[in-house]
C-alpha positions as CSV (number, residue, x, y, z in Angstrom):
1,X,0.0,0.0,0.0
2,X,1.5,3.3,-1.1
3,X,-1.3,5.7,-0.4
4,X,-3.8,5.7,2.5
5,X,-7.0,7.6,3.3
6,X,-8.2,8.6,6.7
7,X,-10.6,6.1,8.1
8,X,-14.2,7.1,8.5
9,X,-15.6,6.9,12.0
10,X,-19.0,6.8,13.7
11,X,-18.0,10.1,15.4
12,X,-18.1,12.9,12.8
13,X,-16.1,15.0,15.3
14,X,-13.2,12.4,15.2
15,X,-13.2,12.7,11.4
16,X,-13.1,16.4,11.7
17,X,-10.3,16.3,14.2
18,X,-8.1,14.2,12.0
19,X,-8.8,16.4,8.9
20,X,-8.0,19.5,11.0
21,X,-4.6,18.1,12.0
22,X,-3.8,17.4,8.4
23,X,-4.9,20.8,7.2
24,X,-3.0,22.6,10.0
25,X,0.2,20.7,9.2
26,X,0.0,21.7,5.6
27,X,-0.8,25.3,6.5
28,X,2.3,25.3,8.7
29,X,4.3,23.9,5.8
30,X,3.1,26.7,3.6
31,X,4.3,29.2,6.2
32,X,7.7,27.6,6.4
33,X,8.0,27.5,2.6
34,X,7.4,31.3,2.5
35,X,9.9,31.8,5.3
36,X,12.6,30.0,3.5
37,X,11.9,31.9,0.2
38,X,12.0,35.2,2.0
39,X,15.2,34.3,3.9
40,X,17.0,33.4,0.6
41,X,15.8,36.6,-1.0
42,X,17.1,38.6,2.0
43,X,20.4,36.8,1.7
44,X,20.9,37.3,-2.0
45,X,20.0,41.0,-1.8
46,X,21.5,41.7,1.7
47,X,18.0,42.9,2.6
48,X,18.0,43.4,6.3
49,X,14.3,44.6,6.4
50,X,13.1,41.4,4.7
51,X,15.4,39.4,7.0
52,X,13.7,41.0,10.0
53,X,10.3,39.9,8.7
54,X,11.6,36.3,8.6
55,X,12.7,36.6,12.2
56,X,9.2,37.8,13.2
57,X,7.5,35.0,11.2
58,X,9.5,32.4,13.2
59,X,7.4,33.4,16.3
60,X,4.2,32.4,14.5
61,X,5.7,29.1,13.4
62,X,6.7,28.3,17.0
63,X,3.2,29.1,18.2
64,X,1.7,26.9,15.5
65,X,3.9,23.9,16.4
66,X,2.6,24.2,20.0
67,X,-1.0,24.4,18.9
68,X,-0.8,21.4,16.6
69,X,1.2,19.3,19.1
70,X,-1.4,20.1,21.8
71,X,-4.2,19.1,19.4
72,X,-2.4,15.8,18.8
73,X,-2.1,15.1,22.5
74,X,-5.8,16.0,23.1
75,X,-7.0,13.8,20.2
76,X,-5.0,10.8,21.5
77,X,-6.4,11.3,25.1
78,X,-10.0,11.7,23.9
79,X,-10.2,9.2,21.1
80,X,-7.6,6.5,22.0
81,X,-6.9,6.0,18.2
82,X,-5.4,2.8,16.9
83,X,-3.7,1.5,13.7
84,X,-3.6,4.1,10.9
85,X,-5.3,6.8,12.9
86,X,-2.6,6.6,15.6
87,X,0.2,6.6,13.1
88,X,-1.3,9.6,11.4
89,X,-1.4,11.6,14.6
90,X,2.2,10.5,15.4
91,X,3.3,11.4,11.9
92,X,1.8,14.9,12.3
93,X,3.5,15.4,15.7
94,X,6.8,14.4,14.3
95,X,6.4,16.4,11.0
96,X,5.5,19.7,12.7
97,X,8.6,19.3,14.9
98,X,10.7,19.1,11.7
99,X,8.8,22.0,10.1
100,X,9.6,24.1,13.2
101,X,13.3,23.2,12.9
102,X,13.2,24.2,9.2
103,X,11.8,27.5,10.4
104,X,14.8,27.8,12.8
105,X,17.2,27.2,9.9
106,X,15.5,29.8,7.8
107,X,15.9,32.2,10.7
108,X,19.6,31.5,10.7
109,X,19.8,32.3,7.0
110,X,18.0,35.6,7.7
111,X,20.6,36.4,10.4
112,X,23.4,35.8,7.9
113,X,21.6,38.2,5.5
114,X,21.6,40.8,8.2
115,X,25.3,40.2,8.7
116,X,26.0,40.7,5.0
117,X,23.9,43.8,4.9
118,X,26.2,45.3,7.6
119,X,29.5,44.0,6.1
120,X,28.7,44.3,2.4
121,X,27.8,41.6,-0.1
122,X,30.0,38.5,-0.2
123,X,32.2,38.3,-3.3
124,X,31.4,34.6,-3.8
125,X,28.9,32.0,-3.0
126,X,25.5,33.3,-4.2
127,X,25.4,31.1,-7.3
128,X,26.0,28.0,-5.1
129,X,23.5,29.2,-2.5
130,X,20.8,29.8,-5.1
131,X,21.4,26.4,-6.7
132,X,21.2,24.5,-3.4
133,X,18.2,26.6,-2.2
134,X,16.3,25.7,-5.4
135,X,16.9,22.0,-4.7
136,X,15.9,22.3,-1.1
137,X,12.7,24.3,-1.8
138,X,11.7,21.6,-4.4
139,X,12.3,18.9,-1.9
140,X,10.3,20.7,0.8
141,X,7.4,21.3,-1.7
142,X,7.4,17.7,-2.8
143,X,7.4,16.3,0.7
144,X,4.5,18.5,1.6
145,X,2.7,17.3,-1.5
146,X,3.3,13.7,-0.6
147,X,2.0,14.4,2.9
148,X,-1.2,16.0,1.5
149,X,-1.8,12.8,-0.5
150,X,-0.4,10.3,2.0
151,X,1.7,9.0,-0.8
152,X,4.6,6.8,0.4
153,X,6.0,6.2,-3.1
154,X,6.3,10.0,-3.7
155,X,7.9,10.4,-0.3
156,X,10.5,7.8,-1.1
157,X,11.3,9.4,-4.4
158,X,11.6,12.8,-2.6
159,X,14.0,11.3,0.0
160,X,16.4,10.3,-2.8
161,X,16.8,13.9,-3.8
162,X,18.6,14.6,-0.5
163,X,21.7,12.8,-1.8
164,X,22.2,15.5,-4.5
165,X,21.7,18.3,-2.0
166,X,24.4,16.8,0.2
167,X,26.8,16.5,-2.8
168,X,26.1,20.1,-3.9
169,X,26.7,21.3,-0.4
170,X,30.0,19.6,0.0
171,X,31.2,20.8,-3.4
172,X,30.2,24.4,-2.6
173,X,32.0,24.3,0.8
174,X,35.2,23.1,-0.9
175,X,35.1,25.9,-3.4
176,X,34.4,28.6,-0.9
177,X,37.0,27.4,1.6
178,X,39.6,27.5,-1.3
179,X,38.5,31.0,-2.2
180,X,38.9,32.2,1.4
181,X,42.4,30.7,1.5
182,X,43.3,32.7,-1.6
183,X,41.7,35.9,-0.4
184,X,41.7,36.1,3.4
185,X,40.0,39.5,3.2
186,X,36.8,37.8,2.2
187,X,36.7,35.4,5.1
188,X,34.1,37.2,7.2
189,X,31.7,37.8,4.4
190,X,32.1,34.3,2.8
191,X,31.6,32.7,6.2
192,X,28.1,34.2,6.3
193,X,27.3,32.4,3.1
194,X,28.8,29.2,4.3
195,X,26.6,29.2,7.4
196,X,23.6,29.8,5.2
197,X,24.6,26.8,3.0
198,X,24.8,24.7,6.1
199,X,21.3,25.8,7.1
200,X,20.0,24.8,3.7
201,X,21.6,21.4,4.0
202,X,19.9,20.9,7.3
203,X,16.6,21.9,5.8
204,X,17.0,19.2,3.3
205,X,17.6,16.7,6.1
206,X,14.4,17.8,7.9
207,X,12.4,17.5,4.6
208,X,13.8,14.0,4.3
209,X,12.6,13.3,7.9
210,X,9.1,14.3,7.0
211,X,9.2,11.8,4.1
212,X,10.2,9.1,6.6
213,X,7.2,10.0,8.7
214,X,4.9,9.7,5.7
215,X,6.3,6.2,5.0
216,X,5.6,5.3,8.7
217,X,2.1,6.6,8.4
218,X,1.2,4.7,5.2
219,X,3.2,1.5,5.6
220,X,3.7,1.2,9.3
221,X,7.5,1.0,8.8
222,X,9.9,3.1,10.8
223,X,12.7,3.6,8.3
224,X,14.7,6.2,10.3
225,X,18.4,5.3,10.6
226,X,18.0,2.6,7.9
227,X,20.2,2.7,4.9
228,X,18.1,3.5,1.7
229,X,19.3,0.3,0.0
230,X,17.9,-1.7,2.9
231,X,14.4,-0.1,3.1
232,X,12.4,-2.2,0.7
């Protein structure tokens, strides 16, 4: 089974509770997507004003995590769900934790943007950052789409994209470290870009985690810490 639908229950309120958890998770995902987009725009343009907006948005994301997590706890206590329903609630709880951490990383990128606005644009690294950010945003968008459809196959396909993000990250780091060695005057500014790249790589990891939660929801398999070649 690669897709799953929420069970229908005698209690209409239980159905509504589960649908609300799903919709709230996707809404939080949309907020995080926008935060990442704005953080990267702020970085590329050394836009401190936009970066400050990203920092403010993080507070709303933190609040949403607490609200959804509390709703998960309340639903478990009231409904005592089993099987798919319980896995769905656990997947939501785990996913919103990863979404909140993605928000934290976007916040770090925004802080690097503020640093660059104060020190001046970095002479290198924006092409690499833009390329990696595009891959990360695509991965995040695809994992949220897989969640919206409870599609384990799509989740597994999205997980595989994280390998390329890791390769691109390591390649970019090597190039920027070499550049700093050749021009020590650039170290402070390029380091801001390096920290932003690191945040992007971590966002890719959290998107991969969400895909793992989807597989758990649909298939009942916990594939965390399992090598991809051994998952089938």
